[in-house]
C-alpha positions as CSV (number, residue, x, y, z in Angstrom):
1,X,-106.9,176.8,-27.7
2,X,-109.7,176.7,-25.1
3,X,-111.9,179.6,-24.2
4,X,-110.7,181.9,-21.4
5,X,-112.3,183.4,-18.3
6,X,-110.9,186.5,-16.7
7,X,-111.6,190.1,-16.7
8,X,-114.0,189.8,-19.6
9,X,-115.8,186.7,-18.1
10,X,-116.7,185.3,-21.4
11,X,-116.0,181.7,-22.4
12,X,-115.8,180.8,-26.0
13,X,-113.0,179.3,-28.1
14,X,-110.5,181.8,-29.3
15,X,-109.1,181.0,-32.7
16,X,-105.7,182.5,-33.6
17,X,-102.6,181.5,-35.4
18,X,-100.5,184.2,-33.8
19,X,-98.4,183.1,-30.8
20,X,-98.3,186.7,-29.6
21,X,-102.1,186.8,-29.3
22,X,-102.2,183.4,-27.5
23,X,-99.7,184.8,-25.0
24,X,-101.7,188.0,-24.6
25,X,-104.9,186.0,-23.9
26,X,-103.2,183.9,-21.2
27,X,-101.8,187.0,-19.6
28,X,-105.2,188.7,-19.7
29,X,-106.7,185.7,-18.0
30,X,-104.1,186.0,-15.2
31,X,-102.3,182.7,-16.1
32,X,-98.7,182.7,-15.1
33,X,-96.5,181.6,-18.0
34,X,-93.3,179.8,-17.3
35,X,-91.0,178.7,-20.1
36,X,-91.9,181.7,-22.3
37,X,-89.7,184.7,-22.8
38,X,-89.9,187.6,-25.2
39,X,-88.0,190.6,-26.6
40,X,-89.3,193.7,-28.3
41,X,-87.7,196.2,-30.6
42,X,-88.5,198.6,-33.4
43,X,-87.6,199.4,-36.9
44,X,-88.2,203.1,-36.0
45,X,-88.3,204.8,-39.4
46,X,-90.5,202.1,-40.9
47,X,-92.9,202.1,-38.0
48,X,-92.5,198.4,-37.4
49,X,-92.8,196.9,-34.0
50,X,-91.2,193.4,-33.6
51,X,-92.0,191.0,-30.8
52,X,-89.9,187.9,-30.6
53,X,-91.3,185.1,-28.4
54,X,-89.5,181.9,-27.4
55,X,-91.6,179.0,-26.2
56,X,-89.1,176.9,-24.4
57,X,-90.9,174.1,-22.5
58,X,-93.5,171.5,-23.3
59,X,-95.7,172.8,-20.5
60,X,-95.7,176.3,-22.0
61,X,-96.4,174.9,-25.4
62,X,-99.4,173.1,-24.0
63,X,-100.7,176.2,-22.3
64,X,-100.4,178.4,-25.4
65,X,-101.5,175.7,-27.8
66,X,-98.4,176.4,-29.9
67,X,-95.3,174.2,-30.5
68,X,-92.0,174.9,-28.9
69,X,-89.9,177.2,-30.9
70,X,-89.3,180.9,-31.9
71,X,-92.1,183.2,-33.1
72,X,-91.4,186.6,-34.6
73,X,-94.3,189.0,-35.0
74,X,-93.9,192.1,-37.1
75,X,-96.7,194.7,-36.6
76,X,-97.0,197.7,-39.0
77,X,-100.2,199.8,-39.0
78,X,-99.5,201.1,-42.5
79,X,-98.9,197.6,-44.0
80,X,-102.3,197.6,-45.7
81,X,-101.7,201.0,-47.3
82,X,-101.0,201.3,-51.1
83,X,-97.5,202.8,-50.7
84,X,-94.9,200.9,-52.8
85,X,-91.9,202.6,-51.2
86,X,-93.1,201.7,-47.8
87,X,-93.8,198.1,-48.7
88,X,-90.2,197.9,-50.1
89,X,-88.9,199.0,-46.7
90,X,-91.1,196.3,-45.0
91,X,-89.7,193.7,-47.4
92,X,-86.2,194.7,-46.2
93,X,-87.2,194.4,-42.5
94,X,-88.8,191.0,-43.2
95,X,-85.6,189.9,-45.0
96,X,-83.6,190.7,-41.9
97,X,-85.9,188.8,-39.6
98,X,-86.0,185.8,-42.0
99,X,-82.3,185.8,-42.4
100,X,-81.9,185.7,-38.6
101,X,-84.2,182.8,-38.5
102,X,-82.4,181.0,-41.3
103,X,-79.0,181.6,-39.8
104,X,-80.0,179.6,-36.8
105,X,-80.5,176.6,-39.1
106,X,-77.5,176.8,-41.4
107,X,-75.4,179.0,-43.6
108,X,-77.9,179.7,-46.3
109,X,-75.4,180.3,-49.2
110,X,-75.8,177.7,-51.9
111,X,-78.6,175.8,-50.1
112,X,-81.6,174.1,-51.8
113,X,-84.8,175.8,-50.6
114,X,-88.3,174.9,-51.4
115,X,-90.9,177.7,-51.0
116,X,-94.5,176.4,-50.6
117,X,-97.5,178.6,-51.1
118,X,-100.4,177.2,-49.1
119,X,-104.0,178.1,-49.7
120,X,-106.8,178.3,-52.3
121,X,-106.0,180.7,-55.1
122,X,-109.8,180.9,-55.9
123,X,-110.6,182.3,-52.4
124,X,-109.1,185.7,-52.1
125,X,-108.5,185.8,-48.3
126,X,-106.8,182.4,-48.6
127,X,-104.7,183.2,-51.8
128,X,-101.7,184.8,-50.1
129,X,-99.4,181.8,-50.4
130,X,-100.1,181.1,-54.1
131,X,-99.8,184.8,-55.0
132,X,-96.4,185.0,-53.2
133,X,-95.1,182.4,-55.5
134,X,-96.1,184.5,-58.5
135,X,-93.3,187.0,-57.6
136,X,-90.7,184.6,-56.3
137,X,-87.3,184.5,-58.0
138,X,-86.8,180.7,-58.7
139,X,-83.3,179.5,-59.7
140,X,-83.1,175.8,-59.3
141,X,-84.0,175.0,-62.9
142,X,-81.5,177.1,-64.7
143,X,-78.7,176.3,-62.1
144,X,-79.4,172.6,-62.8
145,X,-79.2,173.2,-66.5
146,X,-76.5,175.8,-66.9
147,X,-74.5,175.8,-63.6
148,X,-74.1,178.4,-60.9
149,X,-72.4,180.9,-63.3
150,X,-75.8,181.3,-65.0
151,X,-77.1,183.1,-62.0
152,X,-74.3,185.7,-62.1
153,X,-71.4,186.3,-59.8
154,X,-71.2,185.1,-56.2
155,X,-73.1,182.4,-54.4
156,X,-76.6,181.3,-55.3
157,X,-79.3,179.3,-53.6
158,X,-81.3,176.8,-55.5
159,X,-84.8,178.1,-55.1
160,X,-87.9,176.1,-56.2
161,X,-91.5,176.6,-55.4
162,X,-94.7,174.5,-55.1
163,X,-98.4,175.4,-55.0
164,X,-100.1,172.2,-53.6
165,X,-103.6,173.5,-53.7
166,X,-106.3,172.3,-51.3
167,X,-107.6,168.8,-50.6
168,X,-111.1,169.7,-51.9
169,X,-109.5,170.2,-55.3
170,X,-106.7,167.6,-55.3
171,X,-108.1,164.8,-53.2
172,X,-104.8,164.6,-51.4
173,X,-103.5,166.0,-48.1
174,X,-101.3,169.0,-48.6
175,X,-98.7,167.3,-46.5
176,X,-98.7,164.3,-48.8
177,X,-98.0,166.4,-51.8
178,X,-95.2,168.4,-50.1
179,X,-93.6,165.3,-48.6
180,X,-93.5,163.7,-52.1
181,X,-91.8,166.7,-53.6
182,X,-89.4,167.0,-50.6
183,X,-88.5,163.3,-51.0
184,X,-87.8,163.7,-54.7
185,X,-85.9,167.1,-54.7
186,X,-84.3,166.8,-51.3
187,X,-84.2,170.5,-50.3
188,X,-82.2,171.7,-47.3
189,X,-85.0,173.8,-46.0
190,X,-88.8,174.4,-46.6
191,X,-90.3,177.9,-46.3
192,X,-94.1,177.8,-46.1
193,X,-96.3,180.8,-46.7
194,X,-99.9,180.9,-45.6
195,X,-102.9,183.1,-44.7
196,X,-103.6,183.1,-41.0
197,X,-106.5,183.8,-38.6
198,X,-106.2,186.6,-36.0
199,X,-107.8,187.1,-32.6
200,X,-108.0,190.9,-33.1
201,X,-109.1,193.1,-36.0
202,X,-106.3,195.5,-35.3
203,X,-103.9,192.9,-36.6
204,X,-105.8,192.0,-39.7
205,X,-103.5,192.5,-42.7
206,X,-101.1,194.5,-40.5
207,X,-99.0,191.7,-39.0
208,X,-96.5,189.2,-40.3
209,X,-95.5,186.1,-38.3
210,X,-92.4,184.1,-38.8
211,X,-91.7,180.9,-36.9
212,X,-89.3,177.9,-37.1
213,X,-92.0,175.5,-35.8
214,X,-93.6,174.8,-39.2
215,X,-97.3,175.0,-39.6
216,X,-100.6,173.1,-39.4
217,X,-102.7,174.3,-42.4
218,X,-106.2,175.4,-41.5
219,X,-105.7,175.3,-37.8
220,X,-106.8,178.9,-37.3
221,X,-110.2,178.3,-38.8
222,X,-110.7,174.9,-37.2
223,X,-110.0,173.0,-40.4
224,X,-107.0,170.9,-39.2
225,X,-104.8,169.2,-41.8
226,X,-101.6,167.2,-41.3
227,X,-98.8,169.3,-39.9
228,X,-95.8,170.5,-41.9
229,X,-92.9,170.3,-39.6
230,X,-89.3,169.0,-39.5
231,X,-90.6,165.8,-37.9
232,X,-93.1,165.2,-40.7
233,X,-91.0,166.3,-43.7
234,X,-87.5,165.5,-42.5
235,X,-86.1,169.0,-43.1
236,X,-86.4,172.3,-41.2
237,X,-89.6,174.2,-41.9
238,X,-90.0,178.0,-41.5
239,X,-93.5,179.4,-41.8
240,X,-94.4,182.9,-42.8
241,X,-98.0,184.1,-42.5
242,X,-100.3,187.2,-42.4
243,X,-103.7,187.1,-40.6
244,X,-106.3,187.9,-43.3
245,X,-109.5,186.7,-41.4
246,X,-110.9,187.1,-37.9
247,X,-113.4,184.7,-36.3
248,X,-116.9,186.2,-36.4
249,X,-117.9,184.8,-33.0
250,X,-114.8,186.5,-31.4
251,X,-115.9,189.9,-32.9
252,X,-119.4,189.5,-31.6
253,X,-118.2,188.4,-28.2
254,X,-115.8,191.4,-27.9
255,X,-118.6,193.8,-29.0
256,X,-121.0,192.3,-26.4
257,X,-118.4,192.7,-23.7
258,X,-117.8,196.3,-24.5
259,X,-121.6,197.1,-24.7
260,X,-122.8,195.2,-21.7
261,X,-119.8,195.4,-19.4
262,X,-117.2,193.0,-18.1
263,X,-119.3,191.0,-15.7
264,X,-121.4,189.1,-18.3
265,X,-120.5,185.6,-19.3
266,X,-120.8,184.7,-23.0
267,X,-120.4,181.2,-24.2
268,X,-119.5,180.1,-27.7
269,X,-122.7,178.1,-27.8
270,X,-124.5,181.4,-27.8
271,X,-122.9,182.1,-31.2
272,X,-123.2,178.6,-32.7
273,X,-124.5,180.0,-36.0
274,X,-121.2,182.0,-36.3
275,X,-118.9,179.1,-35.7
276,X,-118.0,178.7,-39.4
277,X,-118.0,182.4,-40.3
278,X,-114.8,184.5,-40.7
279,X,-114.6,188.2,-41.4
280,X,-112.1,190.0,-43.7
281,X,-111.8,193.5,-45.1
282,X,-113.8,194.7,-48.1
283,X,-110.6,195.5,-50.0
284,X,-109.0,192.1,-49.4
285,X,-108.2,191.5,-53.0
286,X,-106.0,194.7,-53.2
287,X,-104.5,194.0,-49.9
288,X,-103.5,190.4,-50.7
289,X,-102.0,191.5,-54.0
290,X,-99.8,194.1,-52.2
291,X,-98.9,191.8,-49.3
292,X,-98.0,188.9,-51.5
293,X,-95.5,191.1,-53.4
294,X,-94.1,192.4,-50.1
295,X,-93.5,189.0,-48.7
296,X,-92.1,187.6,-51.9
297,X,-89.6,190.5,-52.1
298,X,-88.6,189.8,-48.5
299,X,-87.9,186.2,-49.3
300,X,-86.1,187.2,-52.5
301,X,-83.8,189.6,-50.6
302,X,-83.2,187.2,-47.7
303,X,-82.1,184.4,-50.1
304,X,-79.9,186.6,-52.3
305,X,-76.7,187.3,-50.4
306,X,-75.8,190.7,-51.9
307,X,-79.2,192.3,-51.5
308,X,-79.4,191.0,-47.9
309,X,-76.2,192.7,-47.0
310,X,-77.5,195.9,-48.5
311,X,-80.8,195.6,-46.6
312,X,-78.9,195.1,-43.3
313,X,-77.0,198.4,-43.8
314,X,-80.3,200.1,-44.4
315,X,-81.9,198.6,-41.3
316,X,-79.0,199.7,-39.1
317,X,-79.4,203.3,-40.4
318,X,-83.2,203.2,-39.7
319,X,-82.7,202.2,-36.1
320,X,-83.3,198.5,-35.7
321,X,-82.6,197.3,-32.2
322,X,-84.1,200.2,-30.3
323,X,-85.5,198.4,-27.3
324,X,-88.9,199.0,-25.9
């Protein structure tokens, strides 16, 4: 989206993949938003704050720089901590939100679902998608070979996964690879997992966004690739992401504002040398390993009917739905 002017009076491009941050930036700039509504609630025991944003008009989508659709943002300050028990609870919360998103598309029992891990496995901050696939419970191959009974009692979804890599290694657009697989395997739904860029350091590795609008790989870091959407792939696309990097120019601009006051004007041209620099945490390798497992478990639970029911009961007991 374009740079903003308001209380801070600085004017450089803000790069974020989070619809919540885009909305906050518009509100901070004093822009009246029509066609956008939101709801907030907590998973109280888990310390998770959920903000659900609906972008309902084309005008609102243009203002935010985000497609029309639903955006669910889960914020948990302890998400980066090495607590396996806590991460299991986050997985259950994620499963509930993902199942709610899925239920708007179809009854998910016995559906064919392709999970795509976007990103570069060799770049740690961009390796979230590929690492999520390492822990995913895939079923399509043995159901095709041995029938549904091979997966046990009850219903089963046909889960498959794809790691398309990046164009610098494959020479092909990610969207081309995925479209080819979708055309051949004909899934009912595609779930895309990717690392995102945030506007604020406080959301780095502490936020999960789920949206039914699909995704445009690399948009948060200014490296636009062909979009992965229902229109481009022919099937519904749900995107899950975690912000793992923050634009360096944004960090510098915010620091300058705090140090020099709110009446100064800072333009992005002043930070031209930072335009291709992105910051991440020093322990990003450990964080990505934990988050990838947390997200994969959330997907596994959401797509496995029995576990999802169990997680719903847990969430009700923990206080989901307490309004802000």
